Every structure is written in C-alpha cells, then in structure tokens.
Backbone and ligand atoms as CSV (ligand in chain L), in Angstrom:
chain,resi,resn,atom,element,x,y,z
A,1,MET,N,N,-68.164,-49.937,-48.821
A,1,MET,CA,C,-68.770,-51.085,-49.656
A,1,MET,C,C,-68.979,-52.068,-48.534
A,2,LYS,N,N,-70.371,-52.207,-48.467
A,2,LYS,CA,C,-70.932,-53.333,-47.640
A,2,LYS,C,C,-71.384,-54.623,-48.555
A,3,ARG,N,N,-70.622,-55.756,-48.239
A,3,ARG,CA,C,-70.939,-56.818,-48.652
A,3,ARG,C,C,-71.485,-57.813,-47.797
A,4,ALA,N,N,-72.536,-58.485,-48.330
A,4,ALA,CA,C,-72.994,-59.531,-47.236
A,4,ALA,C,C,-73.328,-60.995,-48.035
A,5,ILE,N,N,-73.167,-61.739,-47.354
A,5,ILE,CA,C,-73.509,-63.231,-47.806
A,5,ILE,C,C,-74.498,-63.870,-47.484
A,6,TYR,N,N,-75.285,-64.325,-48.151
A,6,TYR,CA,C,-76.585,-65.139,-47.829
A,6,TYR,C,C,-76.460,-66.609,-48.047
A,7,PRO,N,N,-76.002,-67.406,-47.285
A,7,PRO,CA,C,-75.918,-68.827,-47.737
A,7,PRO,C,C,-76.990,-69.594,-47.273
A,8,GLY,N,N,-76.915,-70.822,-47.963
A,8,GLY,CA,C,-78.181,-71.849,-47.906
A,8,GLY,C,C,-78.005,-72.907,-48.943
A,9,SER,N,N,-78.993,-74.008,-48.523
A,9,SER,CA,C,-78.909,-74.874,-49.624
A,9,SER,C,C,-79.875,-74.787,-50.684
A,10,PHE,N,N,-80.657,-73.988,-50.689
A,10,PHE,CA,C,-81.770,-73.326,-51.793
A,10,PHE,C,C,-82.142,-74.615,-52.642
A,11,ASP,N,N,-82.581,-75.797,-51.869
A,11,ASP,CA,C,-82.798,-76.962,-52.758
A,11,ASP,C,C,-84.200,-77.559,-52.650
A,12,PRO,N,N,-85.100,-76.545,-53.330
A,12,PRO,CA,C,-84.920,-75.566,-54.270
A,12,PRO,C,C,-85.328,-74.224,-53.504
A,13,VAL,N,N,-84.915,-73.183,-54.412
A,13,VAL,CA,C,-85.187,-71.909,-53.537
A,13,VAL,C,C,-86.717,-71.450,-53.681
A,14,THR,N,N,-87.091,-70.975,-52.626
A,14,THR,CA,C,-88.614,-70.507,-52.459
A,14,THR,C,C,-88.856,-69.014,-52.518
A,15,PHE,N,N,-90.379,-68.908,-52.410
A,15,PHE,CA,C,-90.748,-67.495,-52.146
A,15,PHE,C,C,-90.075,-66.876,-51.043
A,16,GLY,N,N,-89.754,-67.851,-49.825
A,16,GLY,CA,C,-89.331,-67.421,-48.601
A,16,GLY,C,C,-87.996,-66.737,-48.917
A,17,HIS,N,N,-86.913,-67.594,-49.488
A,17,HIS,CA,C,-85.835,-67.220,-49.836
A,17,HIS,C,C,-85.570,-65.799,-50.744
A,18,LEU,N,N,-86.655,-65.922,-51.521
A,18,LEU,CA,C,-86.582,-64.863,-52.748
A,18,LEU,C,C,-86.825,-63.491,-51.889
A,19,ASP,N,N,-87.765,-63.402,-50.819
A,19,ASP,CA,C,-88.123,-62.359,-49.925
A,19,ASP,C,C,-86.846,-61.949,-49.354
A,20,MET,N,N,-86.156,-62.811,-48.728
A,20,MET,CA,C,-84.982,-62.424,-48.063
A,20,MET,C,C,-84.073,-61.888,-48.795
A,21,ILE,N,N,-83.721,-62.312,-50.056
A,21,ILE,CA,C,-82.691,-61.897,-51.116
A,21,ILE,C,C,-83.193,-60.624,-51.394
A,22,GLU,N,N,-84.241,-60.185,-51.777
A,22,GLU,CA,C,-84.768,-58.689,-52.121
A,22,GLU,C,C,-84.729,-57.947,-51.031
A,23,ARG,N,N,-85.024,-58.440,-49.765
A,23,ARG,CA,C,-84.784,-57.469,-48.756
A,23,ARG,C,C,-83.318,-57.042,-48.355
A,24,SER,N,N,-82.600,-58.354,-48.435
A,24,SER,CA,C,-80.960,-58.035,-47.934
A,24,SER,C,C,-80.577,-56.897,-49.147
A,25,ALA,N,N,-80.868,-57.441,-50.426
A,25,ALA,CA,C,-80.071,-56.651,-51.302
A,25,ALA,C,C,-80.483,-55.144,-51.073
A,26,GLN,N,N,-81.512,-54.692,-50.577
A,26,GLN,CA,C,-81.790,-53.175,-50.189
A,26,GLN,C,C,-80.983,-52.720,-49.078
A,27,ILE,N,N,-80.522,-53.683,-48.249
A,27,ILE,CA,C,-79.765,-53.200,-47.082
A,27,ILE,C,C,-78.214,-52.994,-47.234
A,28,VAL,N,N,-77.603,-53.933,-48.004
A,28,VAL,CA,C,-76.158,-53.794,-48.223
A,28,VAL,C,C,-75.907,-53.343,-49.890
A,29,ASP,N,N,-74.623,-53.096,-50.051
A,29,ASP,CA,C,-74.202,-52.517,-51.416
A,29,ASP,C,C,-74.067,-53.772,-52.348
A,30,GLU,N,N,-73.659,-54.979,-51.896
A,30,GLU,CA,C,-73.664,-56.116,-52.794
A,30,GLU,C,C,-74.010,-57.435,-51.819
A,31,LEU,N,N,-74.758,-58.453,-52.533
A,31,LEU,CA,C,-75.316,-59.401,-51.794
A,31,LEU,C,C,-74.814,-60.706,-52.664
A,32,VAL,N,N,-73.927,-61.460,-51.809
A,32,VAL,CA,C,-73.556,-62.672,-52.430
A,32,VAL,C,C,-74.359,-63.951,-51.990
A,33,VAL,N,N,-75.273,-64.468,-52.937
A,33,VAL,CA,C,-75.945,-65.619,-52.445
A,33,VAL,C,C,-75.134,-66.864,-52.705
A,34,ALA,N,N,-74.966,-67.577,-51.784
A,34,ALA,CA,C,-74.046,-68.672,-51.698
A,34,ALA,C,C,-74.586,-70.016,-51.482
A,35,VAL,N,N,-74.591,-70.928,-52.582
A,35,VAL,CA,C,-75.151,-72.380,-52.528
A,35,VAL,C,C,-74.153,-73.052,-51.739
A,36,LEU,N,N,-74.577,-73.927,-50.807
A,36,LEU,CA,C,-73.751,-74.684,-49.984
A,36,LEU,C,C,-73.596,-76.260,-50.802
A,37,ILE,N,N,-72.304,-76.372,-51.230
A,37,ILE,CA,C,-71.998,-77.751,-51.654
A,37,ILE,C,C,-71.802,-78.607,-50.390
A,38,ASN,N,N,-72.761,-79.637,-50.175
A,38,ASN,CA,C,-72.767,-80.386,-49.281
A,38,ASN,C,C,-73.322,-81.789,-49.481
A,39,SER,N,N,-72.474,-82.661,-50.009
A,39,SER,CA,C,-73.135,-83.912,-50.654
A,39,SER,C,C,-73.660,-84.655,-49.433
A,40,ALA,N,N,-73.495,-84.372,-48.142
A,40,ALA,CA,C,-73.999,-85.230,-47.117
A,40,ALA,C,C,-75.552,-85.095,-46.814
A,41,LYS,N,N,-75.920,-83.877,-47.603
A,41,LYS,CA,C,-77.402,-83.733,-47.286
A,41,LYS,C,C,-78.243,-84.314,-48.621
A,42,ASN,N,N,-77.649,-85.102,-49.509
A,42,ASN,CA,C,-78.554,-85.719,-50.339
A,42,ASN,C,C,-79.351,-84.965,-51.128
A,43,PRO,N,N,-78.795,-84.000,-51.940
A,43,PRO,CA,C,-79.945,-82.833,-52.237
A,43,PRO,C,C,-80.487,-83.330,-53.463
A,44,LEU,N,N,-81.839,-82.710,-53.750
A,44,LEU,CA,C,-82.657,-83.090,-55.093
A,44,LEU,C,C,-82.210,-82.607,-56.201
A,45,PHE,N,N,-81.680,-81.394,-55.950
A,45,PHE,CA,C,-81.076,-80.622,-57.379
A,45,PHE,C,C,-79.462,-80.460,-57.295
A,46,SER,N,N,-78.598,-80.643,-58.320
A,46,SER,CA,C,-77.430,-80.410,-58.115
A,46,SER,C,C,-76.827,-78.945,-57.898
A,47,VAL,N,N,-75.600,-78.468,-57.660
A,47,VAL,CA,C,-75.414,-77.262,-57.124
A,47,VAL,C,C,-75.709,-76.399,-58.518
A,48,LYS,N,N,-75.140,-76.979,-59.604
A,48,LYS,CA,C,-75.243,-76.213,-60.701
A,48,LYS,C,C,-76.695,-75.764,-61.070
A,49,GLU,N,N,-77.592,-76.589,-61.114
A,49,GLU,CA,C,-79.259,-76.422,-61.005
A,49,GLU,C,C,-79.520,-75.323,-60.036
A,50,ARG,N,N,-79.118,-75.286,-58.835
A,50,ARG,CA,C,-79.672,-74.607,-57.641
A,50,ARG,C,C,-79.229,-73.101,-58.138
A,51,VAL,N,N,-77.812,-73.046,-58.535
A,51,VAL,CA,C,-77.202,-71.660,-58.899
A,51,VAL,C,C,-78.168,-70.979,-60.098
A,52,SER,N,N,-78.318,-71.901,-61.196
A,52,SER,CA,C,-79.329,-71.359,-62.230
A,52,SER,C,C,-80.766,-70.977,-61.899
A,53,MET,N,N,-81.354,-71.620,-61.008
A,53,MET,CA,C,-82.718,-71.308,-60.669
A,53,MET,C,C,-82.636,-69.857,-59.979
A,54,LEU,N,N,-81.495,-69.789,-58.977
A,54,LEU,CA,C,-81.214,-68.553,-58.146
A,54,LEU,C,C,-81.063,-67.509,-59.125
A,55,GLU,N,N,-80.192,-67.660,-60.361
A,55,GLU,CA,C,-79.980,-66.694,-61.039
A,55,GLU,C,C,-81.062,-66.062,-61.915
A,56,GLU,N,N,-82.037,-67.296,-62.239
A,56,GLU,CA,C,-83.158,-66.878,-63.196
A,56,GLU,C,C,-84.140,-66.003,-62.423
A,57,ILE,N,N,-84.406,-66.101,-61.181
A,57,ILE,CA,C,-85.393,-65.523,-60.356
A,57,ILE,C,C,-84.983,-64.321,-59.866
A,58,THR,N,N,-83.586,-64.002,-59.922
A,58,THR,CA,C,-82.942,-62.716,-59.402
A,58,THR,C,C,-82.574,-61.871,-60.419
A,59,GLY,N,N,-82.980,-61.978,-61.631
A,59,GLY,CA,C,-82.526,-61.018,-62.771
A,59,GLY,C,C,-82.916,-59.662,-62.600
A,60,HIS,N,N,-83.796,-59.321,-61.723
A,60,HIS,CA,C,-84.394,-57.939,-61.627
A,60,HIS,C,C,-83.528,-57.459,-60.326
A,61,ILE,N,N,-82.775,-57.925,-59.977
A,61,ILE,CA,C,-82.026,-57.497,-58.662
A,61,ILE,C,C,-80.420,-57.310,-59.296
A,62,SER,N,N,-79.850,-56.001,-59.343
A,62,SER,CA,C,-78.555,-55.712,-59.737
A,62,SER,C,C,-77.557,-55.763,-59.202
A,63,ASN,N,N,-77.580,-55.714,-57.704
A,63,ASN,CA,C,-76.439,-55.748,-56.798
A,63,ASN,C,C,-76.224,-57.094,-56.072
A,64,ILE,N,N,-76.338,-58.278,-57.043
A,64,ILE,CA,C,-76.372,-59.509,-56.242
A,64,ILE,C,C,-75.364,-60.481,-57.261
A,65,ARG,N,N,-74.870,-61.695,-56.609
A,65,ARG,CA,C,-74.168,-62.271,-57.454
A,65,ARG,C,C,-74.276,-63.864,-56.840
A,66,ILE,N,N,-74.644,-64.798,-57.455
A,66,ILE,CA,C,-74.813,-66.114,-57.020
A,66,ILE,C,C,-73.621,-67.032,-57.146
A,67,THR,N,N,-73.306,-67.556,-56.222
A,67,THR,CA,C,-71.879,-68.337,-56.173
A,67,THR,C,C,-72.386,-69.711,-55.239
A,68,SER,N,N,-71.257,-70.514,-55.618
A,68,SER,CA,C,-71.348,-71.944,-54.595
A,68,SER,C,C,-70.031,-71.880,-53.601
A,69,PHE,N,N,-70.186,-72.820,-52.622
A,69,PHE,CA,C,-68.933,-72.840,-51.772
A,69,PHE,C,C,-69.018,-74.225,-51.169
A,70,ASN,N,N,-67.701,-74.487,-50.982
A,70,ASN,CA,C,-67.499,-75.696,-50.033
A,70,ASN,C,C,-66.738,-75.249,-48.840
A,71,GLY,N,N,-67.017,-76.072,-47.675
A,71,GLY,CA,C,-66.131,-76.056,-46.639
A,71,GLY,C,C,-66.763,-75.041,-45.585
A,72,LEU,N,N,-66.244,-74.360,-44.773
A,72,LEU,CA,C,-66.798,-73.523,-43.763
A,72,LEU,C,C,-67.120,-72.119,-44.112
A,73,LEU,N,N,-68.516,-71.897,-43.874
A,73,LEU,CA,C,-69.092,-70.509,-44.585
A,73,LEU,C,C,-68.114,-69.346,-44.058
A,74,ILE,N,N,-67.330,-69.301,-42.804
A,74,ILE,CA,C,-66.901,-68.399,-42.467
A,74,ILE,C,C,-65.442,-67.916,-43.055
A,75,ASP,N,N,-64.761,-68.971,-43.715
A,75,ASP,CA,C,-63.861,-68.684,-44.710
A,75,ASP,C,C,-64.243,-68.375,-45.872
A,76,TYR,N,N,-65.235,-68.790,-46.337
A,76,TYR,CA,C,-65.827,-68.504,-47.550
A,76,TYR,C,C,-66.182,-66.742,-47.628
A,77,ALA,N,N,-66.938,-66.254,-46.505
A,77,ALA,CA,C,-67.176,-65.015,-46.323
A,77,ALA,C,C,-65.971,-64.160,-46.202
A,78,GLN,N,N,-64.751,-64.616,-45.826
A,78,GLN,CA,C,-63.549,-63.988,-45.943
A,78,GLN,C,C,-63.117,-64.058,-47.193
A,79,GLU,N,N,-63.198,-65.077,-47.936
A,79,GLU,CA,C,-62.573,-65.048,-49.240
A,79,GLU,C,C,-63.330,-64.035,-50.200
A,80,VAL,N,N,-64.739,-64.051,-50.020
A,80,VAL,CA,C,-65.282,-62.995,-50.954
A,80,VAL,C,C,-65.413,-61.639,-50.246
A,81,GLU,N,N,-64.573,-61.362,-49.186
A,81,GLU,CA,C,-64.627,-60.101,-48.628
A,81,GLU,C,C,-65.908,-59.616,-48.010
A,82,ALA,N,N,-66.678,-60.438,-47.395
A,82,ALA,CA,C,-68.085,-60.105,-47.014
A,82,ALA,C,C,-67.914,-59.723,-45.399
A,83,SER,N,N,-68.418,-58.808,-44.842
A,83,SER,CA,C,-68.364,-58.517,-43.456
A,83,SER,C,C,-69.812,-58.993,-42.778
A,84,ILE,N,N,-70.685,-59.415,-43.477
A,84,ILE,CA,C,-72.162,-59.715,-42.873
A,84,ILE,C,C,-72.793,-60.951,-43.465
A,85,ILE,N,N,-73.201,-61.870,-42.528
A,85,ILE,CA,C,-73.735,-62.951,-42.972
A,85,ILE,C,C,-75.212,-62.821,-42.650
A,86,ILE,N,N,-75.882,-63.114,-43.841
A,86,ILE,CA,C,-77.619,-62.884,-43.659
A,86,ILE,C,C,-78.163,-64.406,-43.456
A,87,ARG,N,N,-78.922,-64.383,-42.200
A,87,ARG,CA,C,-79.695,-65.594,-42.043
A,87,ARG,C,C,-81.177,-65.441,-41.837
A,88,GLY,N,N,-82.030,-66.165,-41.975
A,88,GLY,CA,C,-83.663,-65.853,-41.673
A,88,GLY,C,C,-83.913,-66.542,-40.517
A,89,LEU,N,N,-84.854,-65.971,-40.040
A,89,LEU,CA,C,-85.512,-66.592,-38.669
A,89,LEU,C,C,-87.052,-66.707,-38.857
A,90,ARG,N,N,-87.423,-68.169,-39.187
A,90,ARG,CA,C,-88.719,-68.169,-39.292
A,90,ARG,C,C,-89.653,-68.360,-38.155
A,91,ALA,N,N,-89.020,-69.101,-37.037
A,91,ALA,CA,C,-89.589,-69.681,-36.002
A,91,ALA,C,C,-88.537,-70.032,-34.863
A,92,VAL,N,N,-89.244,-70.046,-33.480
A,92,VAL,CA,C,-88.154,-70.086,-32.474
A,92,VAL,C,C,-87.312,-71.432,-32.724
A,93,THR,N,N,-87.959,-72.381,-33.491
A,93,THR,CA,C,-87.142,-73.510,-33.687
A,93,THR,C,C,-85.878,-73.304,-34.542
A,94,ASP,N,N,-85.768,-72.150,-35.276
A,94,ASP,CA,C,-84.471,-72.006,-35.942
A,94,ASP,C,C,-83.417,-71.351,-34.977
A,95,PHE,N,N,-84.163,-70.639,-33.932
A,95,PHE,CA,C,-83.237,-69.765,-33.201
A,95,PHE,C,C,-82.059,-70.421,-32.464
A,96,GLU,N,N,-82.423,-71.482,-31.749
A,96,GLU,CA,C,-81.111,-71.991,-31.006
A,96,GLU,C,C,-80.035,-72.348,-32.024
A,97,TYR,N,N,-80.328,-73.056,-32.959
A,97,TYR,CA,C,-79.177,-73.657,-33.775
A,97,TYR,C,C,-78.646,-72.181,-34.656
A,98,GLU,N,N,-79.173,-71.329,-35.064
A,98,GLU,CA,C,-78.718,-70.284,-35.554
A,98,GLU,C,C,-77.902,-69.506,-34.755
A,99,LEU,N,N,-78.374,-69.250,-33.462
A,99,LEU,CA,C,-77.616,-68.512,-32.395
A,99,LEU,C,C,-76.173,-69.262,-32.122
A,100,GLN,N,N,-76.099,-70.610,-32.044
A,100,GLN,CA,C,-75.032,-71.258,-31.873
A,100,GLN,C,C,-73.816,-71.096,-32.997
A,101,ILE,N,N,-74.517,-71.162,-34.294
A,101,ILE,CA,C,-73.584,-71.010,-35.229
A,101,ILE,C,C,-73.133,-69.473,-35.475
A,102,ALA,N,N,-73.904,-68.704,-35.186
A,102,ALA,CA,C,-73.494,-67.063,-35.108
A,102,ALA,C,C,-72.435,-66.962,-34.318
A,103,GLN,N,N,-72.638,-67.431,-33.043
A,103,GLN,CA,C,-71.583,-67.219,-31.924
A,103,GLN,C,C,-70.131,-67.908,-32.414
A,104,THR,N,N,-70.516,-69.081,-32.875
A,104,THR,CA,C,-69.124,-69.802,-33.299
A,104,THR,C,C,-68.443,-69.026,-34.361
A,105,ASN,N,N,-69.125,-68.605,-35.389
A,105,ASN,CA,C,-68.432,-67.926,-36.263
A,105,ASN,C,C,-67.951,-66.548,-35.944
A,106,ARG,N,N,-68.462,-65.946,-34.787
A,106,ARG,CA,C,-67.967,-64.784,-34.346
A,106,ARG,C,C,-66.545,-64.948,-33.660
A,107,ILE,N,N,-66.513,-66.314,-33.150
A,107,ILE,CA,C,-65.166,-66.683,-32.275
A,107,ILE,C,C,-64.162,-66.907,-33.219
A,108,ILE,N,N,-64.605,-67.436,-34.344
A,108,ILE,CA,C,-63.488,-68.101,-35.388
A,108,ILE,C,C,-63.066,-66.518,-36.195
A,109,ASN,N,N,-64.052,-65.782,-36.691
A,109,ASN,CA,C,-63.735,-64.493,-36.910
A,109,ASN,C,C,-64.599,-63.171,-36.825
A,110,SER,N,N,-64.047,-62.560,-35.795
A,110,SER,CA,C,-64.601,-61.375,-35.218
A,110,SER,C,C,-65.101,-60.218,-36.080
A,111,GLN,N,N,-64.390,-60.213,-37.389
A,111,GLN,CA,C,-64.487,-59.224,-38.406
A,111,GLN,C,C,-66.015,-59.439,-39.030
A,112,VAL,N,N,-66.500,-60.593,-39.181
A,112,VAL,CA,C,-67.946,-60.974,-39.653
A,112,VAL,C,C,-68.872,-61.150,-38.861
A,113,ASP,N,N,-69.915,-60.288,-38.923
A,113,ASP,CA,C,-71.203,-60.379,-37.904
A,113,ASP,C,C,-72.479,-60.997,-38.816
A,114,THR,N,N,-73.290,-61.714,-37.999
A,114,THR,CA,C,-74.495,-62.484,-38.614
A,114,THR,C,C,-75.523,-61.447,-38.476
A,115,ILE,N,N,-76.244,-61.239,-39.363
A,115,ILE,CA,C,-77.620,-60.336,-39.250
A,115,ILE,C,C,-78.702,-61.474,-39.575
A,116,PHE,N,N,-79.850,-61.275,-38.608
A,116,PHE,CA,C,-81.000,-62.158,-38.754
A,116,PHE,C,C,-82.041,-61.251,-39.348
A,117,LEU,N,N,-82.775,-61.847,-40.501
A,117,LEU,CA,C,-84.050,-61.017,-40.758
A,117,LEU,C,C,-85.228,-61.955,-40.568
A,118,THR,N,N,-86.207,-61.357,-39.905
A,118,THR,CA,C,-87.241,-62.244,-39.661
A,118,THR,C,C,-88.092,-62.365,-40.919
A,119,THR,N,N,-88.571,-63.533,-40.973
A,119,THR,CA,C,-89.486,-63.991,-42.148
A,119,THR,C,C,-90.575,-63.198,-42.536
A,120,SER,N,N,-91.073,-62.748,-43.651
A,120,SER,CA,C,-92.292,-62.368,-43.902
A,120,SER,C,C,-93.489,-63.112,-43.479
A,121,LEU,N,N,-94.488,-62.737,-42.854
A,121,LEU,CA,C,-95.651,-63.451,-42.270
A,121,LEU,C,C,-96.021,-64.617,-43.196
A,122,GLU,N,N,-96.268,-64.127,-44.510
A,122,GLU,CA,C,-96.914,-64.847,-45.325
A,122,GLU,C,C,-95.959,-65.911,-45.920
A,123,TYR,N,N,-94.776,-66.037,-45.566
A,123,TYR,CA,C,-93.741,-67.131,-45.744
A,123,TYR,C,C,-93.198,-68.049,-44.493
A,124,ALA,N,N,-94.003,-67.617,-43.413
A,124,ALA,CA,C,-93.170,-68.034,-42.204
A,124,ALA,C,C,-93.405,-69.722,-42.039
A,125,TYR,N,N,-93.912,-70.203,-42.660
A,125,TYR,CA,C,-94.261,-71.705,-42.736
A,125,TYR,C,C,-93.355,-72.365,-43.894
A,126,LEU,N,N,-92.877,-71.666,-44.805
A,126,LEU,CA,C,-92.302,-72.137,-46.049
A,126,LEU,C,C,-90.902,-72.722,-45.906
A,127,SER,N,N,-90.725,-73.794,-46.407
A,127,SER,CA,C,-89.177,-74.219,-46.340
A,127,SER,C,C,-89.143,-75.154,-47.653
A,128,SER,N,N,-87.717,-75.356,-48.123
A,128,SER,CA,C,-87.709,-76.383,-49.322
A,128,SER,C,C,-88.223,-77.710,-48.975
A,129,THR,N,N,-87.938,-77.933,-47.793
A,129,THR,CA,C,-88.610,-79.697,-47.514
A,129,THR,C,C,-90.186,-79.521,-47.840
A,130,ILE,N,N,-90.894,-78.569,-47.336
A,130,ILE,CA,C,-92.186,-78.486,-47.626
A,130,ILE,C,C,-92.584,-78.638,-49.330
A,131,VAL,N,N,-92.012,-77.759,-49.659
A,131,VAL,CA,C,-91.986,-77.666,-51.314
A,131,VAL,C,C,-91.801,-79.183,-51.864
A,132,LYS,N,N,-90.810,-79.730,-51.368
A,132,LYS,CA,C,-90.413,-81.096,-51.874
A,132,LYS,C,C,-91.639,-82.136,-51.708
A,133,GLU,N,N,-91.792,-82.040,-50.406
A,133,GLU,CA,C,-92.843,-82.884,-49.780
A,133,GLU,C,C,-94.107,-82.928,-50.564
A,134,VAL,N,N,-94.645,-81.605,-50.862
A,134,VAL,CA,C,-95.878,-81.216,-51.694
A,134,VAL,C,C,-95.845,-81.642,-53.285
A,135,ALA,N,N,-94.567,-81.492,-53.702
A,135,ALA,CA,C,-94.294,-81.665,-55.290
A,135,ALA,C,C,-94.136,-83.348,-55.288
A,136,SER,N,N,-93.673,-84.021,-54.453
A,136,SER,CA,C,-93.715,-85.688,-54.621
A,136,SER,C,C,-95.120,-86.238,-54.847
A,137,TYR,N,N,-95.946,-85.606,-54.015
A,137,TYR,CA,C,-97.437,-86.059,-54.359
A,137,TYR,C,C,-98.110,-85.307,-55.520
A,138,GLY,N,N,-97.167,-84.552,-56.258
A,138,GLY,CA,C,-97.960,-83.735,-57.404
A,138,GLY,C,C,-99.063,-82.637,-56.883
A,139,GLY,N,N,-98.726,-81.987,-55.843
A,139,GLY,CA,C,-99.550,-81.170,-55.286
A,139,GLY,C,C,-99.310,-79.970,-55.784
A,140,ASP,N,N,-100.214,-78.847,-55.562
A,140,ASP,CA,C,-99.889,-77.432,-56.073
A,140,ASP,C,C,-98.943,-76.595,-55.387
A,141,ILE,N,N,-97.651,-76.490,-56.124
A,141,ILE,CA,C,-96.727,-75.798,-55.391
A,141,ILE,C,C,-96.737,-74.102,-55.851
A,142,SER,N,N,-97.577,-73.701,-56.509
A,142,SER,CA,C,-97.574,-72.350,-57.061
A,142,SER,C,C,-97.556,-71.283,-56.006
A,143,HIS,N,N,-98.051,-71.741,-54.652
A,143,HIS,CA,C,-97.719,-70.561,-53.787
A,143,HIS,C,C,-96.460,-70.685,-53.056
A,144,PHE,N,N,-95.598,-71.492,-53.468
A,144,PHE,CA,C,-94.362,-71.709,-52.820
A,144,PHE,C,C,-93.180,-71.239,-53.501
A,145,VAL,N,N,-93.058,-71.468,-54.697
A,145,VAL,CA,C,-92.151,-71.086,-55.625
A,145,VAL,C,C,-92.431,-70.551,-56.827
A,146,PRO,N,N,-91.437,-69.527,-57.600
A,146,PRO,CA,C,-91.879,-68.918,-58.729
A,146,PRO,C,C,-92.424,-69.855,-60.153
A,147,GLU,N,N,-93.263,-69.399,-60.569
A,147,GLU,CA,C,-93.750,-70.328,-61.820
A,147,GLU,C,C,-92.691,-70.905,-62.652
A,148,GLN,N,N,-91.781,-70.298,-62.900
A,148,GLN,CA,C,-90.922,-70.835,-63.917
A,148,GLN,C,C,-90.062,-71.868,-63.475
A,149,LEU,N,N,-90.179,-72.077,-62.183
A,149,LEU,CA,C,-89.365,-73.283,-61.750
A,149,LEU,C,C,-90.182,-74.559,-61.261
A,150,MET,N,N,-91.332,-74.491,-61.498
A,150,MET,CA,C,-92.509,-75.481,-61.185
A,150,MET,C,C,-92.161,-76.814,-61.895
A,151,ASP,N,N,-91.976,-76.744,-63.183
A,151,ASP,CA,C,-92.100,-77.769,-63.958
A,151,ASP,C,C,-90.714,-78.799,-63.628
A,152,ARG,N,N,-89.375,-77.813,-63.213
A,152,ARG,CA,C,-88.341,-78.458,-63.061
A,152,ARG,C,C,-88.488,-79.282,-61.734
A,153,ILE,N,N,-89.205,-78.992,-60.748
A,153,ILE,CA,C,-89.338,-79.508,-59.426
A,153,ILE,C,C,-90.312,-80.793,-59.559
A,154,TYR,N,N,-91.280,-80.542,-60.193
A,154,TYR,CA,C,-92.065,-82.035,-60.517
A,154,TYR,C,C,-91.461,-82.856,-61.254
A,155,ALA,N,N,-90.577,-82.385,-62.333
A,155,ALA,CA,C,-89.792,-83.616,-63.150
A,155,ALA,C,C,-88.984,-84.226,-62.501
A,156,LYS,N,N,-88.558,-83.803,-61.299
A,156,LYS,CA,C,-87.613,-84.690,-60.233
A,156,LYS,C,C,-88.282,-85.742,-59.750
A,157,TYR,N,N,-89.812,-85.744,-59.784
A,157,TYR,CA,C,-90.297,-86.994,-59.148
A,157,TYR,C,C,-91.332,-87.716,-60.256
A,158,ARG,N,N,-90.976,-87.367,-61.355
A,158,ARG,CA,C,-91.668,-88.242,-62.523
A,158,ARG,C,C,-90.920,-89.466,-62.729
L,1,LIG,P1,P,-80.102,-74.207,-44.729
L,1,LIG,O1,O,-79.776,-75.508,-45.008
L,1,LIG,O2,O,-78.608,-73.268,-44.572
L,1,LIG,O3,O,-81.089,-73.916,-43.574
L,1,LIG,P2,P,-82.042,-73.190,-46.444
L,1,LIG,O4,O,-81.950,-73.173,-48.059
L,1,LIG,O5,O,-83.078,-73.985,-46.049
L,1,LIG,O6,O,-80.657,-73.520,-46.072
L,1,LIG,O7,O,-82.193,-71.709,-45.939
L,1,LIG,C1,C,-81.365,-70.688,-46.015
L,1,LIG,C2,C,-81.556,-69.677,-45.167
L,1,LIG,O8,O,-82.869,-68.963,-45.631
L,1,LIG,C3,C,-81.857,-69.745,-43.736
L,1,LIG,O9,O,-81.259,-68.793,-43.056
L,1,LIG,C4,C,-83.245,-70.098,-43.296
L,1,LIG,O10,O,-83.725,-69.672,-42.264
L,1,LIG,C5,C,-83.648,-69.003,-44.489
L,1,LIG,N1,N,-84.920,-69.218,-45.058
L,1,LIG,C6,C,-85.466,-70.528,-45.438
L,1,LIG,N2,N,-86.949,-70.293,-45.708
L,1,LIG,C7,C,-87.292,-69.258,-45.268
L,1,LIG,C8,C,-88.412,-68.334,-45.285
L,1,LIG,N3,N,-89.653,-69.050,-45.608
L,1,LIG,N4,N,-88.590,-67.211,-44.743
L,1,LIG,C9,C,-87.208,-66.635,-44.281
L,1,LIG,N5,N,-86.277,-67.332,-44.437
L,1,LIG,C10,C,-86.174,-68.406,-44.799
C-alpha cells in the first residue's frame, strides 16, 4: 500500500493543484491532501473552507482523503503512514527552497521520500497568489480555478 501526502496552503486551490492531485492519485494507492494550518501566513480562507473546496472538486477521485495538519510535515507524514511526500515544481524559483526542505525531511526521517512532479505547461504560471491578485480587482479567474469556487473567492473581496 503506497500512501503519499500532498501538502500545501491551497489558499485557494487552483487548476494547478488539481492537476497535481489527479496525476499523483494515479501513481499511488492513496493520496492524502493535507492543508497546512499556518496562522502566520494570514490566509484568505479558513482551513475548514479550504478543506471543503478541495473535497468538492476532487469528488471524482476515489483514492483520496483531504485533511489538515499543524506542525512539522514530516511528523504528520509519519502519523498518516505516508512514505511519500508529493511537491510540485513550477520553475527554477521553486527548486532551491524545495530541495532544501526535501533534504531536511530526509535527515529527520529517512523512511519518507519526496517526489517532485513538474507542472503541466498550461499551469506553469499559476499560483494561489495570482488568483487572489486578479480576484481582488474583480478580474476573470475562470482560467485559474474551477467554476464552482469562483463566487466564494470573489465574495472575499466584496
Ligand atoms: P505552499 O505554501 O506549501 O507552497 P501551495 O498551496 O502554494 O502551498 O502549493 C502546494 C504545492 O503545489 C507546492 O508543491 C507547489 O509547488 C504546488 N503547486 C502550486 N501551484 C502549482 C501549479 N500551478 N502547478 C504545479 N504545482 C503547483
């Protein structure tokens, strides 16, 4: 049984995240998508809202579980018995930071490995920050997030 954990802020979830989720779910037996509870980041959406949005748009995937976690990712991976951490690489700017984190995690727990998926080209530019920036000016975010989430995102800026 290969279980992987895909952690992130998902504030809000984008088509880039969904693409990563769909692809990783095909690689492993079970995928745990874990929303990071991190008050320091001052998120737009509560953890509960982010978990619900993820649940709504991943209903078509059967081997998936959406959770949230506090503290160190590597500890949470052990708690849910995941042997793989999935991260996405969009550009070289992601690389240095992600490499450092992955190596640190290996030192703390060598039983858990990090696997990187390269972004699909059509989403290489896409981030939650971009979605928030465009939505805050009332711009069209239909290329960035699933339709059923759009109103909820605009509502945060009304
Ligand atoms: P974090 O704050 O942990 O970076 P994010 O929610 O921004 O959380 O991203 C979670 C993961 O998804 C990260 O590994 C990030 O690189 C990846 N990711 C974000 N956007 C995309 C995208 N457009 N394509 C591929 N991977 C992405």
